[in-house]
C-alpha positions as a Markdown table, in Angstrom:
| # | Residue | x | y | z |
|---|---|---|---|---|
| 1 | Met | -18.6 | -10.3 | 26.4 |
| 2 | Lys | -16.2 | -8.5 | 24.1 |
| 3 | Thr | -14.3 | -7.0 | 27.1 |
| 4 | Asn | -13.9 | -10.5 | 28.7 |
| 5 | Leu | -12.7 | -11.9 | 25.4 |
| 6 | Arg | -10.1 | -9.2 | 25.1 |
| 7 | Phe | -8.7 | -10.0 | 28.5 |
| 8 | Ile | -8.6 | -13.7 | 27.8 |
| 9 | Ile | -6.6 | -13.0 | 24.7 |
| 10 | Leu | -4.3 | -10.7 | 26.6 |
| 11 | Ile | -3.6 | -13.4 | 29.2 |
| 12 | Ile | -2.8 | -16.0 | 26.5 |
| 13 | Leu | -0.5 | -13.6 | 24.7 |
| 14 | Met | 1.2 | -12.7 | 28.0 |
| 15 | Leu | 1.9 | -16.4 | 28.6 |
| 16 | Val | 3.0 | -17.1 | 25.0 |
| 17 | Asn | 5.1 | -14.0 | 24.3 |
| 18 | Pro | 6.9 | -12.1 | 27.1 |
| 19 | Leu | 6.8 | -9.0 | 24.9 |
| 20 | Phe | 3.1 | -8.7 | 25.6 |
| 21 | Lys | 3.5 | -9.1 | 29.4 |
| 22 | Ala | 3.9 | -5.4 | 30.3 |
| 23 | Ile | 1.0 | -4.4 | 28.1 |
| 24 | Ala | -1.3 | -7.1 | 29.4 |
| 25 | Gln | -0.5 | -6.4 | 33.0 |
| 26 | Lys | -1.2 | -2.7 | 32.5 |
| 27 | Glu | -4.6 | -3.4 | 30.9 |
| 28 | Leu | -5.5 | -6.0 | 33.5 |
| 29 | Ser | -4.6 | -3.6 | 36.4 |
| 30 | Tyr | -6.9 | -0.9 | 35.1 |
| 31 | Gln | -9.9 | -3.3 | 34.9 |
| 32 | Ala | -9.1 | -5.0 | 38.1 |
| 33 | Ala | -9.0 | -1.6 | 40.0 |
| 34 | Ile | -12.4 | -0.7 | 38.6 |
| 35 | Asp | -13.8 | -4.1 | 39.4 |
| 36 | His | -12.5 | -4.0 | 43.0 |
| 37 | Ala | -14.0 | -0.5 | 43.6 |
| 38 | Tyr | -17.3 | -1.3 | 42.0 |
| 39 | Asp | -17.8 | -4.5 | 43.9 |
| 40 | Lys | -16.8 | -2.8 | 47.2 |
| 41 | Tyr | -19.2 | 0.1 | 46.9 |
| 42 | Lys | -22.1 | -1.0 | 44.7 |
| 43 | Asn | -24.3 | -1.6 | 47.7 |
| 44 | Leu | -23.2 | 1.4 | 49.7 |
| 45 | Gln | -26.2 | 3.4 | 50.9 |
| 46 | Glu | -24.9 | 6.8 | 51.9 |
| 47 | Gly | -25.8 | 10.4 | 50.9 |
| 48 | Lys | -28.8 | 11.6 | 49.1 |
| 49 | Asn | -29.7 | 13.1 | 45.7 |
| 50 | Ala | -29.6 | 16.9 | 45.4 |
| 51 | Asp | -33.2 | 18.1 | 45.9 |
| 52 | Tyr | -32.9 | 21.9 | 45.5 |
| 53 | Ile | -33.2 | 21.2 | 41.8 |
| 54 | Lys | -36.4 | 19.3 | 41.7 |
| 55 | Glu | -35.6 | 17.0 | 38.8 |
| 56 | Leu | -32.4 | 15.8 | 40.4 |
| 57 | Ala | -34.3 | 14.4 | 43.3 |
| 58 | Asn | -36.1 | 12.1 | 40.9 |
| 59 | Val | -33.0 | 10.5 | 39.4 |
| 60 | Asp | -32.4 | 6.9 | 40.2 |
| 61 | Pro | -30.1 | 6.9 | 43.2 |
| 62 | Asn | -28.9 | 3.4 | 42.4 |
| 63 | Ile | -27.1 | 4.4 | 39.2 |
| 64 | Phe | -23.4 | 3.5 | 39.6 |
| 65 | Gly | -21.0 | 3.5 | 36.6 |
| 66 | Ile | -17.2 | 3.7 | 36.4 |
| 67 | Ala | -15.1 | 4.3 | 33.4 |
| 68 | Ile | -11.4 | 4.9 | 32.6 |
| 69 | Val | -10.2 | 6.1 | 29.2 |
| 70 | Thr | -6.5 | 6.1 | 28.7 |
| 71 | Thr | -4.6 | 8.6 | 26.6 |
| 72 | Asp | -4.2 | 6.0 | 23.9 |
| 73 | Gly | -8.0 | 5.6 | 23.7 |
| 74 | Lys | -8.5 | 2.3 | 25.6 |
| 75 | Val | -11.7 | 2.1 | 27.6 |
| 76 | Tyr | -12.2 | 0.2 | 30.8 |
| 77 | Ser | -15.6 | 0.2 | 32.6 |
| 78 | Lys | -18.1 | -1.4 | 34.8 |
| 79 | Gly | -21.7 | -0.7 | 35.9 |
| 80 | Asp | -24.3 | 1.6 | 34.5 |
| 81 | Leu | -22.7 | 3.1 | 31.4 |
| 82 | Gly | -26.0 | 3.6 | 29.6 |
| 83 | Gln | -27.5 | 5.8 | 32.2 |
| 84 | Arg | -27.1 | 9.6 | 31.7 |
| 85 | Val | -27.3 | 12.4 | 34.3 |
| 86 | Ser | -27.0 | 16.1 | 33.9 |
| 87 | Ile | -23.4 | 17.2 | 33.9 |
| 88 | Gln | -24.0 | 20.2 | 36.3 |
| 89 | Ser | -20.8 | 21.9 | 37.6 |
| 90 | Ile | -18.5 | 19.6 | 35.7 |
| 91 | Ser | -19.4 | 21.7 | 32.7 |
| 92 | Lys | -17.5 | 24.6 | 34.3 |
| 93 | Val | -14.3 | 22.8 | 33.5 |
| 94 | Phe | -14.8 | 22.7 | 29.7 |
| 95 | Thr | -16.2 | 26.2 | 29.4 |
| 96 | Leu | -13.2 | 27.4 | 31.3 |
| 97 | Ala | -10.9 | 25.5 | 29.0 |
| 98 | Arg | -12.6 | 27.1 | 25.9 |
| 99 | Leu | -12.2 | 30.5 | 27.5 |
| 100 | Ile | -8.5 | 30.0 | 28.3 |
| 101 | Glu | -8.0 | 28.8 | 24.7 |
| 102 | Glu | -9.7 | 31.8 | 23.3 |
| 103 | Gln | -8.3 | 34.6 | 25.5 |
| 104 | Gly | -5.4 | 33.1 | 27.3 |
| 105 | Pro | -4.7 | 32.4 | 31.0 |
| 106 | Arg | -4.0 | 36.0 | 31.9 |
| 107 | Ala | -7.4 | 37.1 | 30.9 |
| 108 | Val | -9.1 | 34.5 | 33.2 |
| 109 | Ala | -6.9 | 35.6 | 36.1 |
| 110 | Asp | -7.6 | 39.3 | 35.5 |
| 111 | Lys | -11.3 | 39.2 | 34.5 |
| 112 | Ile | -12.5 | 36.4 | 36.8 |
| 113 | Gly | -9.8 | 35.2 | 39.2 |
| 114 | Val | -8.3 | 31.8 | 40.0 |
| 115 | Asp | -8.0 | 31.6 | 43.8 |
| 116 | Ala | -10.5 | 29.5 | 45.7 |
| 117 | Thr | -13.1 | 31.9 | 47.4 |
| 118 | Gly | -13.1 | 30.0 | 50.7 |
| 119 | Leu | -16.9 | 30.2 | 50.7 |
| 120 | Arg | -19.9 | 28.2 | 49.3 |
| 121 | Phe | -20.0 | 27.6 | 45.6 |
| 122 | Asn | -23.1 | 29.8 | 45.2 |
| 123 | Ser | -22.1 | 32.5 | 47.7 |
| 124 | Ile | -23.1 | 36.1 | 47.1 |
| 125 | Val | -21.0 | 37.1 | 50.0 |
| 126 | Ala | -17.9 | 36.0 | 48.2 |
| 127 | Val | -18.7 | 38.4 | 45.3 |
| 128 | Glu | -19.4 | 41.3 | 47.7 |
| 129 | Leu | -16.3 | 40.8 | 49.8 |
| 130 | Gln | -14.0 | 40.8 | 46.7 |
| 131 | Lys | -16.1 | 43.3 | 44.7 |
| 132 | Gly | -16.4 | 40.7 | 42.0 |
| 133 | Lys | -12.7 | 39.8 | 41.9 |
| 134 | Glu | -11.1 | 36.5 | 42.7 |
| 135 | Ile | -14.4 | 34.6 | 42.2 |
| 136 | Asn | -13.0 | 31.5 | 40.5 |
| 137 | Pro | -14.4 | 30.0 | 37.3 |
| 138 | Leu | -15.3 | 26.7 | 39.0 |
| 139 | Val | -17.9 | 28.2 | 41.4 |
| 140 | Asn | -21.1 | 29.8 | 40.3 |
| 141 | Pro | -20.2 | 33.5 | 40.1 |
| 142 | Gly | -17.0 | 32.8 | 38.2 |
| 143 | Ala | -18.7 | 30.2 | 36.0 |
| 144 | Ile | -21.4 | 32.7 | 35.0 |
| 145 | Ala | -18.7 | 35.3 | 34.3 |
| 146 | Ala | -16.8 | 32.7 | 32.2 |
| 147 | Val | -20.0 | 32.1 | 30.1 |
| 148 | Ser | -20.3 | 35.8 | 29.5 |
| 149 | Leu | -16.7 | 36.0 | 28.2 |
| 150 | Val | -16.7 | 33.1 | 25.7 |
| 151 | Lys | -16.9 | 34.0 | 22.0 |
| 152 | Gly | -20.3 | 34.7 | 20.5 |
| 153 | Asn | -22.0 | 37.9 | 19.4 |
| 154 | Asp | -25.3 | 36.8 | 20.9 |
| 155 | Ser | -26.7 | 34.1 | 23.3 |
| 156 | Val | -27.3 | 31.6 | 20.5 |
| 157 | Ala | -23.7 | 31.8 | 19.3 |
| 158 | Lys | -22.3 | 31.6 | 22.8 |
| 159 | Trp | -24.4 | 28.5 | 23.6 |
| 160 | Lys | -23.3 | 26.9 | 20.3 |
| 161 | Asn | -19.7 | 27.6 | 21.2 |
| 162 | Ile | -20.1 | 26.0 | 24.6 |
| 163 | Leu | -22.0 | 23.0 | 23.4 |
| 164 | Asp | -19.6 | 22.4 | 20.5 |
| 165 | Thr | -16.8 | 22.5 | 23.0 |
| 166 | His | -18.4 | 19.8 | 25.2 |
| 167 | Asn | -19.1 | 17.7 | 22.2 |
| 168 | Ala | -15.5 | 17.9 | 21.1 |
| 169 | Phe | -14.2 | 16.9 | 24.5 |
| 170 | Ala | -16.6 | 14.0 | 24.7 |
| 171 | Gly | -16.1 | 12.9 | 21.1 |
| 172 | Thr | -19.8 | 12.6 | 20.5 |
| 173 | Lys | -23.0 | 14.8 | 20.2 |
| 174 | Leu | -24.3 | 15.5 | 23.7 |
| 175 | Leu | -27.9 | 16.4 | 24.3 |
| 176 | Leu | -29.7 | 18.8 | 26.6 |
| 177 | Asn | -31.7 | 17.3 | 29.5 |
| 178 | Lys | -34.7 | 19.5 | 29.0 |
| 179 | Pro | -36.6 | 18.6 | 32.2 |
| 180 | Val | -33.5 | 19.5 | 34.2 |
| 181 | Tyr | -33.0 | 22.7 | 32.3 |
| 182 | Ile | -36.6 | 23.8 | 32.7 |
| 183 | Ser | -36.5 | 22.9 | 36.4 |
| 184 | Glu | -33.3 | 24.9 | 37.0 |
| 185 | Ala | -34.4 | 27.8 | 34.8 |
| 186 | Gly | -37.6 | 28.2 | 36.8 |
| 187 | Asp | -35.7 | 28.6 | 40.0 |
| 188 | Asn | -32.4 | 30.3 | 39.3 |
| 189 | Leu | -33.1 | 33.6 | 40.9 |
| 190 | Arg | -30.0 | 33.3 | 43.1 |
| 191 | Asn | -27.7 | 32.9 | 40.1 |
| 192 | Gln | -29.4 | 35.8 | 38.4 |
| 193 | Ala | -28.8 | 37.9 | 41.5 |
| 194 | Ile | -25.1 | 36.9 | 41.4 |
| 195 | Ala | -24.9 | 37.9 | 37.7 |
| 196 | His | -26.4 | 41.3 | 38.4 |
| 197 | Leu | -24.1 | 41.9 | 41.4 |
| 198 | Leu | -21.1 | 41.0 | 39.1 |
| 199 | Leu | -22.5 | 43.5 | 36.6 |
| 200 | Ala | -22.6 | 46.2 | 39.3 |
| 201 | Tyr | -18.9 | 45.6 | 39.9 |
| 202 | Gly | -18.0 | 45.6 | 36.2 |
| 203 | Arg | -17.2 | 41.8 | 36.2 |
| 204 | Met | -20.0 | 40.7 | 33.9 |
| 205 | Tyr | -19.2 | 40.8 | 30.2 |
| 206 | Phe | -22.5 | 40.1 | 28.5 |
| 207 | Asp | -26.2 | 40.4 | 29.4 |
| 208 | Pro | -26.5 | 39.0 | 32.9 |
| 209 | Val | -29.9 | 37.3 | 32.4 |
| 210 | Gln | -28.8 | 35.7 | 29.1 |
| 211 | Ser | -25.5 | 34.6 | 30.6 |
| 212 | Thr | -27.3 | 33.0 | 33.5 |
| 213 | Asp | -29.6 | 31.2 | 31.1 |
| 214 | Ile | -26.7 | 29.8 | 29.0 |
| 215 | Tyr | -24.9 | 28.7 | 32.2 |
| 216 | Thr | -28.1 | 26.9 | 33.3 |
| 217 | Lys | -28.2 | 25.2 | 29.9 |
| 218 | Gln | -24.6 | 24.0 | 30.1 |
| 219 | Cys | -25.3 | 22.5 | 33.5 |
| 220 | Ala | -28.2 | 20.5 | 32.0 |
| 221 | Ile | -26.1 | 18.7 | 29.3 |
| 222 | Asn | -26.7 | 15.0 | 29.6 |
| 223 | Val | -23.7 | 12.6 | 30.0 |
| 224 | Asn | -22.8 | 9.1 | 31.0 |
| 225 | Ala | -19.7 | 7.8 | 32.7 |
| 226 | Lys | -17.9 | 6.8 | 29.6 |
| 227 | Glu | -18.5 | 10.2 | 27.9 |
| 228 | Leu | -17.2 | 12.0 | 31.1 |
| 229 | Ala | -14.2 | 9.8 | 31.1 |
| 230 | Val | -13.4 | 10.7 | 27.5 |
| 231 | Met | -13.7 | 14.3 | 28.4 |
| 232 | Ala | -11.3 | 13.9 | 31.3 |
| 233 | Ser | -8.9 | 11.9 | 29.2 |
| 234 | Thr | -8.8 | 14.7 | 26.6 |
| 235 | Leu | -7.4 | 16.9 | 29.4 |
| 236 | Ala | -5.0 | 14.1 | 30.4 |
| 237 | Asn | -3.9 | 13.9 | 26.8 |
| 238 | Gly | -2.9 | 17.5 | 26.4 |
| 239 | Gly | -6.1 | 18.6 | 24.7 |
| 240 | Val | -6.3 | 15.9 | 22.0 |
| 241 | Asn | -9.3 | 13.6 | 22.3 |
| 242 | Pro | -7.8 | 10.1 | 22.6 |
| 243 | Val | -10.8 | 8.5 | 20.8 |
| 244 | Thr | -11.5 | 10.9 | 17.9 |
| 245 | Lys | -7.9 | 12.3 | 17.7 |
| 246 | Glu | -9.3 | 15.8 | 17.4 |
| 247 | Lys | -7.3 | 18.6 | 18.9 |
| 248 | Val | -9.8 | 20.4 | 21.1 |
| 249 | Val | -7.5 | 22.7 | 23.1 |
| 250 | Ser | -3.8 | 23.2 | 23.6 |
| 251 | Pro | -1.6 | 21.4 | 26.2 |
| 252 | Glu | -1.1 | 24.8 | 27.9 |
| 253 | Thr | -4.8 | 25.3 | 28.2 |
| 254 | Cys | -5.1 | 21.9 | 29.8 |
| 255 | Ala | -2.4 | 22.7 | 32.3 |
| 256 | Phe | -4.0 | 25.9 | 33.5 |
| 257 | Thr | -7.5 | 24.2 | 33.6 |
| 258 | Met | -6.2 | 21.4 | 35.7 |
| 259 | Gly | -4.5 | 23.8 | 38.1 |
| 260 | Ile | -7.8 | 25.4 | 38.9 |
| 261 | Met | -9.5 | 22.0 | 39.2 |
| 262 | Ser | -6.9 | 21.1 | 41.8 |
| 263 | Thr | -7.8 | 24.0 | 44.1 |
| 264 | Ala | -11.5 | 24.3 | 43.5 |
| 265 | Gly | -12.9 | 21.2 | 41.9 |
| 266 | Leu | -14.9 | 19.7 | 44.8 |
| 267 | Tyr | -16.6 | 22.6 | 46.4 |
| 268 | Asp | -15.8 | 23.0 | 50.1 |
| 269 | Asp | -14.0 | 19.6 | 50.1 |
| 270 | Ser | -11.4 | 20.6 | 47.4 |
| 271 | Gly | -8.6 | 20.7 | 49.9 |
| 272 | Gln | -9.5 | 17.3 | 51.4 |
| 273 | Trp | -9.7 | 15.8 | 48.0 |
| 274 | Leu | -6.3 | 17.0 | 46.8 |
| 275 | Tyr | -4.8 | 16.0 | 50.2 |
| 276 | Ala | -6.2 | 12.4 | 49.9 |
| 277 | Val | -6.0 | 11.7 | 46.1 |
| 278 | Gly | -3.7 | 14.2 | 44.5 |
| 279 | Leu | -5.4 | 14.3 | 41.1 |
| 280 | Pro | -7.2 | 17.3 | 39.6 |
| 281 | Ala | -10.9 | 16.6 | 39.7 |
| 282 | Lys | -14.4 | 18.2 | 39.4 |
| 283 | Ser | -17.7 | 17.2 | 40.7 |
| 284 | Gly | -21.3 | 18.0 | 39.8 |
| 285 | Val | -24.5 | 17.8 | 41.9 |
| 286 | Gly | -26.0 | 15.5 | 39.2 |
| 287 | Gly | -23.8 | 12.8 | 40.7 |
| 288 | Gly | -20.8 | 12.8 | 38.3 |
| 289 | Leu | -17.2 | 13.1 | 39.3 |
| 290 | Ile | -14.2 | 13.2 | 37.0 |
| 291 | Ala | -10.5 | 13.1 | 37.8 |
| 292 | Val | -7.4 | 13.5 | 35.6 |
| 293 | Cys | -4.2 | 11.6 | 35.7 |
| 294 | Pro | -2.1 | 13.7 | 33.3 |
| 295 | Gly | -0.4 | 11.8 | 30.6 |
| 296 | Lys | -2.2 | 8.5 | 31.6 |
| 297 | Phe | -6.0 | 8.6 | 31.8 |
| 298 | Gly | -9.2 | 10.3 | 32.7 |
| 299 | Ile | -11.6 | 8.6 | 35.1 |
| 300 | Ala | -15.3 | 9.3 | 35.7 |
| 301 | Val | -17.9 | 7.9 | 38.1 |
| 302 | Ile | -21.6 | 8.5 | 38.2 |
| 303 | Ser | -23.6 | 7.9 | 41.4 |
| 304 | Pro | -26.3 | 10.5 | 42.3 |
| 305 | Pro | -26.3 | 10.4 | 46.2 |
| 306 | Leu | -24.2 | 13.3 | 47.5 |
| 307 | Asn | -22.5 | 14.2 | 50.8 |
| 308 | Ala | -23.1 | 17.5 | 52.6 |
| 309 | Ala | -20.6 | 19.3 | 50.4 |
| 310 | Gly | -22.4 | 18.3 | 47.2 |
| 311 | Asn | -20.0 | 15.6 | 46.0 |
| 312 | Ser | -21.0 | 12.0 | 45.1 |
| 313 | Val | -20.3 | 9.7 | 48.0 |
| 314 | Lys | -19.6 | 6.5 | 45.9 |
| 315 | Ala | -17.7 | 8.4 | 43.3 |
| 316 | Gln | -15.2 | 9.8 | 45.7 |
| 317 | Lys | -14.6 | 6.5 | 47.4 |
| 318 | Ala | -14.3 | 4.6 | 44.1 |
| 319 | Ile | -11.8 | 7.0 | 42.6 |
| 320 | Phe | -9.8 | 7.2 | 45.8 |
| 321 | Asp | -9.5 | 3.4 | 45.8 |
| 322 | Ile | -8.7 | 3.2 | 42.1 |
| 323 | Ala | -6.0 | 5.9 | 42.3 |
| 324 | Lys | -4.4 | 4.2 | 45.3 |
| 325 | Glu | -4.5 | 0.7 | 43.7 |
| 326 | Leu | -3.0 | 2.1 | 40.4 |
| 327 | Gly | -0.4 | 4.2 | 42.4 |
| 328 | Val | -1.1 | 7.4 | 40.5 |
| 329 | Asn | -1.0 | 10.0 | 43.2 |
| 330 | Pro | 1.7 | 12.3 | 41.8 |
| 331 | Phe | 2.8 | 13.4 | 45.3 |
| 332 | Ile | 3.9 | 9.9 | 46.2 |
| 333 | Val | 7.4 | 9.4 | 45.1 |
| 334 | Thr | 9.6 | 6.4 | 45.5 |
| 335 | Pro | 13.0 | 7.6 | 46.8 |
| 336 | Lys | 16.1 | 6.9 | 44.7 |
| 337 | Lys | 18.6 | 4.7 | 46.4 |
């Protein structure tokens, strides 16, 4: 009701005072783009929940929420904003940002790597082929290595650092989804194997078992679409949370983070995403997807059913349509006459 009232007031002001016209049109365009995508895809029945993590298979597949948060803190949304899912691999983005902020971009390039591996997100072969080098912080081996590198003398301190970072990006206190964490922790032998293989190549910088456990915890942080959109908008706003006004990381950290998102944000479909949409993005098998329009807004969609690559079907389609309607693909340039 409050949102509708705001738009009614904007329309009236636009009609009465031309100075409000540009502002009103911009606000209406954001909400209209969300409305169009939501209505177009709300009944889409494609994909399926991730089931290799047992708890994810039990999540309501009909959850569908879209949110945009602009760099001046305005929120536009539609759908299921009260429903939370586990953040999963989207968490990798914010742990990476903290690591870059603490140690600088050169350390990430040297100690982990920034090139896409060209193989599955949980590939052990990728580690073996590169001897632990060029494993990328947005796939599992690089993400576990990133966790091992963040500041903290023990596992408790490292986990606090990571959770505090996620809280600062979201502008609120986020909670752990304990059933998801327990489910993942009881079946993370592959990630433990990856961590030990990295240790063998000198590319693990803290205890491998504890690092894997912290990584598993960060993937089980609970979020909704609005919270994810605030997190994405903080990147879009050069590291300052547009809602709380807290400086979380530097503009340079955001730039390096978004660069890696562009090349490795959507698992095996990262190239297809950048080709089609042009915005840095990151997905998670919990059904979340964020994208960043630098200097303008962050967008998030939650819809649990995934495609074969592990990316939300509805979220991809919705963000594609919204980005197209708003004309924010940075690679599309209007020629000067």
